[in-house]
C-alpha positions in Angstrom: 112.2 -2.9 -70.1 112.7 0.5 -71.8 109.9 3.0 -72.4 109.5 2.1 -76.0 108.8 -1.6 -75.3 106.3 -0.6 -72.5 104.4 1.6 -74.9 104.3 -1.2 -77.5 102.9 -3.7 -75.0 100.2 -1.3 -73.8 99.1 -0.6 -77.3 98.9 -4.3 -78.1 96.7 -4.9 -75.0 94.3 -2.2 -75.9 94.0 -3.5 -79.5 93.2 -7.0 -78.2 90.6 -5.6 -75.8 88.9 -3.6 -78.6 88.8 -6.6 -80.9 87.4 -8.8 -78.1 84.6 -6.3 -77.3 83.8 -6.1 -81.0 83.4 -9.8 -81.3 81.0 -9.8 -78.3 78.9 -6.9 -79.6 75.8 -8.3 -81.3 76.0 -5.4 -83.8 79.1 -6.8 -85.3 77.8 -9.5 -87.6 79.6 -12.8 -87.2 80.4 -12.2 -83.6 76.7 -11.7 -82.5 75.5 -13.6 -79.4 73.7 -16.9 -80.1 69.9 -17.0 -79.3 69.0 -18.6 -76.0 67.2 -21.9 -76.2 63.9 -21.8 -74.3 61.0 -24.3 -73.8 57.7 -23.1 -75.3 54.1 -24.0 -74.6 51.1 -23.7 -76.8 48.1 -22.4 -74.9 44.8 -24.1 -75.0 41.3 -23.5 -73.7 40.1 -25.6 -70.8 37.5 -25.6 -68.0 37.7 -25.6 -64.2 36.3 -24.0 -61.1 37.0 -20.3 -60.5 37.5 -19.4 -56.8 37.3 -15.9 -55.4 38.3 -15.2 -51.9 37.0 -12.3 -49.8 37.9 -11.2 -46.2 34.8 -11.2 -44.0 33.7 -10.2 -40.5 31.1 -12.4 -38.7 28.2 -11.3 -36.6 25.3 -13.2 -35.0 21.9 -12.9 -36.7 20.8 -10.8 -33.7 23.1 -8.6 -31.7 21.3 -6.7 -28.9 22.7 -4.1 -26.5 21.2 -4.8 -23.1 20.6 -1.4 -21.5 18.7 -0.3 -18.5 15.4 1.7 -19.0 15.5 3.2 -15.5 18.3 4.7 -13.3 19.4 3.0 -10.1 21.9 0.8 -8.4 22.7 -2.6 -9.9 21.2 -4.9 -7.2 21.8 -8.4 -8.7 23.5 -10.0 -11.6 22.0 -13.4 -12.5 24.2 -14.5 -15.3 27.9 -15.0 -16.1 29.8 -13.7 -19.0 29.7 -16.1 -21.9 26.5 -17.9 -20.6 23.8 -19.0 -23.0 20.4 -17.7 -22.1 16.8 -18.1 -23.3 14.4 -15.3 -24.2 12.6 -14.0 -21.1 15.4 -15.2 -18.7 16.2 -12.6 -15.9 19.7 -11.1 -16.4 19.9 -8.1 -14.0 18.0 -6.6 -11.2 18.0 -2.8 -10.5 17.3 -1.7 -6.9 13.5 -1.2 -7.2 12.5 0.3 -3.8 12.0 3.8 -5.0 10.0 2.6 -8.1 7.9 0.3 -5.9 6.9 3.2 -3.7 6.0 5.3 -6.8 3.9 2.4 -7.9 2.0 2.3 -4.6 1.6 6.1 -4.8 0.1 5.8 -8.2 -2.3 3.1 -7.0 -3.5 5.4 -4.2 -3.9 8.3 -6.6 -6.3 6.2 -8.7 -8.4 5.3 -5.6 -8.6 9.0 -4.7 -9.5 10.0 -8.2 -12.3 7.4 -8.3 -13.7 8.6 -5.0 -13.7 12.2 -6.2 -15.4 11.2 -9.4 -18.1 9.4 -7.5 -18.9 12.4 -5.3 -19.0 14.7 -8.3 -21.2 12.2 -10.2 -23.7 12.2 -7.3 -23.8 16.0 -7.3 -24.3 16.1 -11.1 -27.2 13.7 -10.9 -28.9 15.6 -8.1 -28.7 18.9 -10.0 -30.1 17.3 -13.1 -33.2 16.2 -11.1 -33.6 19.6 -9.5 -33.3 21.6 -12.7 -36.4 20.0 -14.0 -38.3 21.4 -11.0 -36.5 24.7 -11.6 -34.9 24.5 -8.2 -31.4 25.0 -9.7 -30.4 26.9 -12.8 -29.1 25.4 -16.0 -25.8 27.1 -15.3 -25.4 25.2 -12.1 -25.9 21.9 -14.0 -23.4 22.9 -16.6 -20.9 23.7 -13.9 -21.5 20.3 -12.3 -21.0 18.7 -15.6 -17.7 20.5 -16.1 -16.6 19.3 -12.7 -17.5 15.8 -13.6 -15.6 15.9 -16.9 -12.5 17.3 -15.0 -12.8 14.5 -12.4 -12.9 11.9 -15.3 -9.7 13.5 -16.8 -8.0 13.4 -13.4 -8.8 9.7 -13.1 -7.4 9.0 -16.5 -4.3 11.0 -15.6 -3.9 9.0 -12.4 -4.3 5.7 -14.3 -1.6 6.8 -16.8 0.7 7.7 -13.9 -0.1 4.2 -12.5 0.8 2.5 -15.8 4.1 4.5 -16.0 5.0 3.5 -12.4 4.1 -0.1 -13.2 6.3 -0.1 -16.3 9.3 1.5 -14.5 8.9 -1.1 -11.7 9.0 -3.9 -14.3 12.0 -2.3 -16.0 13.9 -2.9 -12.8 14.0 -6.6 -13.7 16.0 -6.8 -16.9 15.3 -9.9 -19.1 16.8 -11.3 -22.2 14.8 -10.2 -25.3 16.1 -13.1 -27.4 18.0 -16.4 -27.1 21.8 -15.9 -27.2 25.1 -15.7 -25.5 26.1 -13.1 -22.9 29.0 -10.9 -23.7 31.3 -8.9 -21.4 29.6 -7.3 -18.3 31.5 -4.1 -17.5 29.4 -3.3 -14.4 29.5 -4.9 -10.9 27.0 -5.0 -8.0 26.3 -1.6 -6.6 27.2 0.3 -9.8 25.0 3.2 -10.6 23.5 2.6 -14.0 21.2 4.7 -16.2 19.8 4.7 -19.8 22.2 7.3 -21.1 25.4 5.5 -20.1 28.0 5.0 -22.8 28.4 1.3 -22.2 25.5 -1.2 -22.2 25.1 -3.7 -19.4 26.2 -6.4 -21.9 25.8 -7.6 -25.5 23.5 -10.5 -26.2 24.3 -12.3 -29.5 22.0 -14.9 -31.1 24.5 -17.1 -32.9 22.4 -20.1 -33.9 23.1 -18.7 -37.3 25.7 -16.1 -38.3 26.2 -13.5 -41.0 29.5 -13.1 -42.8 29.9 -9.6 -44.3 32.4 -9.2 -47.1 33.1 -6.6 -49.8 33.3 -7.2 -53.5 34.9 -4.9 -56.1 32.7 -3.4 -58.8 34.1 -5.7 -61.5 33.6 -8.8 -59.4 30.1 -7.7 -58.5 29.1 -7.1 -62.2 30.5 -10.5 -63.1 28.7 -12.1 -60.1 25.4 -10.6 -61.3 25.8 -11.4 -64.9 26.1 -15.1 -64.3 22.9 -15.3 -62.2 19.5 -15.6 -63.8 16.6 -13.3 -62.8 15.7 -9.6 -63.1 15.6 -8.5 -59.5 18.2 -8.9 -56.8 16.0 -11.3 -54.9 15.6 -13.5 -58.0 19.3 -13.5 -58.6 20.2 -14.4 -55.1 17.7 -17.3 -55.1 19.9 -19.0 -57.7 23.3 -17.9 -56.3 25.7 -20.7 -55.5 26.5 -21.8 -52.0 29.6 -20.3 -50.5 32.4 -21.7 -48.2 33.7 -20.0 -45.1 37.3 -20.3 -44.0 37.8 -19.7 -40.3 40.8 -17.8 -38.9 42.9 -21.0 -38.8 42.3 -21.6 -42.5 39.9 -24.5 -42.0 36.7 -24.8 -44.0 33.6 -24.3 -41.7 31.4 -27.4 -41.6 28.3 -25.5 -43.0 27.9 -24.0 -46.4 26.4 -20.5 -46.6 24.0 -18.7 -48.8 24.3 -15.1 -49.9 21.0 -13.5 -48.9 21.6 -9.7 -49.0 23.4 -7.0 -50.9 24.0 -3.5 -49.7 22.1 -0.8 -51.5 25.1 1.2 -52.8 28.8 1.2 -53.5 31.3 2.7 -51.1 32.5 5.7 -53.0 35.9 5.6 -51.2 36.7 2.0 -51.8 34.6 1.3 -55.0 33.3 -1.8 -53.4 29.9 -3.1 -52.2 29.1 -5.2 -49.2 27.4 -8.6 -49.4 26.0 -10.8 -46.6 26.2 -14.6 -46.5 24.2 -16.6 -43.8 25.7 -19.7 -42.2 23.9 -22.0 -39.8 25.9 -22.4 -36.6 24.4 -25.4 -34.7 27.4 -26.2 -32.6 28.1 -22.5 -31.7 31.6 -22.6 -33.1 31.3 -19.1 -34.5 30.6 -16.0 -32.5 30.2 -12.3 -33.1 33.5 -10.7 -33.8 35.1 -13.7 -35.5 36.9 -13.1 -38.8 37.3 -15.4 -41.8 37.3 -15.6 -45.6 34.3 -16.3 -47.9 35.1 -18.5 -50.9 32.8 -18.2 -53.9 33.3 -20.9 -56.5 31.7 -21.3 -59.9 32.5 -23.4 -63.0 34.1 -21.8 -66.0 34.4 -23.2 -69.6 36.4 -22.3 -72.7 38.9 -20.2 -70.8 42.6 -19.8 -71.7 44.9 -21.5 -69.2 48.4 -20.3 -68.3 50.6 -22.1 -65.8 51.5 -19.8 -62.9 55.2 -20.9 -63.3 55.2 -19.5 -66.8 54.5 -16.0 -65.6 56.2 -13.2 -63.6 54.7 -10.7 -61.3 55.8 -7.1 -61.2 54.0 -5.1 -58.5 50.4 -5.7 -59.2 50.8 -6.8 -62.8 51.3 -10.3 -64.3 53.5 -10.9 -67.4 54.2 -13.8 -69.7 56.8 -14.0 -72.5 55.7 -14.8 -76.1 57.9 -15.0 -79.2 57.5 -12.6 -82.1 58.0 -13.4 -85.8 61.6 -12.3 -85.6 62.4 -14.9 -82.9 62.6 -12.4 -80.0 61.1 -12.6 -76.6 58.2 -10.2 -76.0 57.0 -9.4 -72.5 53.2 -9.5 -72.6 50.9 -8.2 -69.8 48.0 -10.4 -69.0 44.8 -10.0 -66.9 43.7 -13.0 -65.0 40.2 -13.7 -63.6 41.3 -16.3 -61.1 43.4 -19.3 -60.3 43.0 -23.0 -59.8 45.7 -25.3 -58.9 48.8 -24.3 -60.8 47.0 -22.4 -63.6 45.7 -18.9 -64.1 42.5 -18.3 -65.9 43.3 -15.6 -68.5 40.8 -12.8 -69.1 42.8 -10.8 -71.6 46.3 -10.5 -73.1 46.7 -14.0 -74.5 44.6 -16.3 -76.7 44.3 -20.0 -77.4 47.1 -21.1 -79.8 49.6 -18.5 -78.6 53.0 -19.8 -77.6 54.6 -18.7 -74.4 58.1 -19.4 -72.9 57.7 -21.6 -69.8 61.1 -21.5 -68.1 64.1 -19.3 -67.5 62.0 -16.2 -67.3 64.3 -14.5 -64.8 67.1 -14.4 -67.4 64.9 -13.1 -70.2 64.7 -9.5 -71.3 62.2 -7.9 -73.7 63.6 -8.1 -77.2 66.2 -10.8 -76.5 66.7 -13.3 -79.3 65.5 -16.8 -78.4 65.3 -20.3 -80.0 62.5 -22.8 -79.4 63.9 -25.8 -77.6 60.7 -27.8 -77.2 57.0 -27.3 -77.5 54.2 -28.7 -75.2 50.6 -28.0 -74.6 48.8 -26.9 -71.4 47.9 -29.8 -69.2 44.4 -30.3 -67.8 45.5 -32.8 -65.1 45.6 -30.2 -62.4 42.2 -29.0 -63.2 40.7 -32.5 -63.4 42.1 -33.4 -60.0 41.0 -30.2 -58.3 
């Protein structure tokens, strides 16, 4: 093939490629791409149950650090870790020999103070009789009275020391202040313990009922308050709905809980506020340190429903595709207040009667021409079954 024929063939190929590209370019009239057929749904309002889920930490209604009130060697341990104890039950015994001797010394000091007071009282009474006969001076009586007052004070001081020694001796026997379950015991027999130690002897948790603490965003909290009747927090909580606790394995706890307390202020760092729900724990399934999720459910009416499958999520935003008057797909951001079954509850972005594209969203682009293939309405079946 000569150079002239090669040049002619190349020129012909470029011309065909140009004509092909023009026919595929939507700007070139008759060759524009055909609109994509898409299924469309007309949105309707419905009702259902809105569920909000919050991560929670669980604590017993009473969590007590068991600490010694006196220093000494740990002489006896009467309980095992994880044991259930009753209020007043003996848990630990501190070596009390030194404190017992202090107690005996305090008893003897009281006897001595009483004897001294008796002698001074006799001297005071004798001088009071003699002063009337002018055998002693008034000054001597006043001195005897002062000695008597001092002896009374010494007796009171001895009695106070006796009570202190008695309390210290009683502190050597450490008892359970409440019913509960014994936690870890980091000390062993012979350990030197004292009130200022970093670690307590153990933790005692009363878990006949437990508290689930969870945080709620400011928006959720405002909505939570708005739907409750009453002026004060106590009045609102009285009518608050019961809540469900999901344990760590995702199972619903057998007892429903009641929100009974709200923290006094928002956390300025997180913008959230902490609430507390109380759950009865008759079988002792829950313990301090457990985690779970608190589910708050309440009925909603006249809310726009959008199938989850008819939306796309980009980072933390949710989008649906509507069709404008020119027949083009429009990506529309929506705000949802919750979810039930396969439907979102729409808070803003869409209204009842709007039409959205329900399928093929991954192939759509904003402004792409589309053609309605079929129209359906939102189904309430999933809500009625939930």
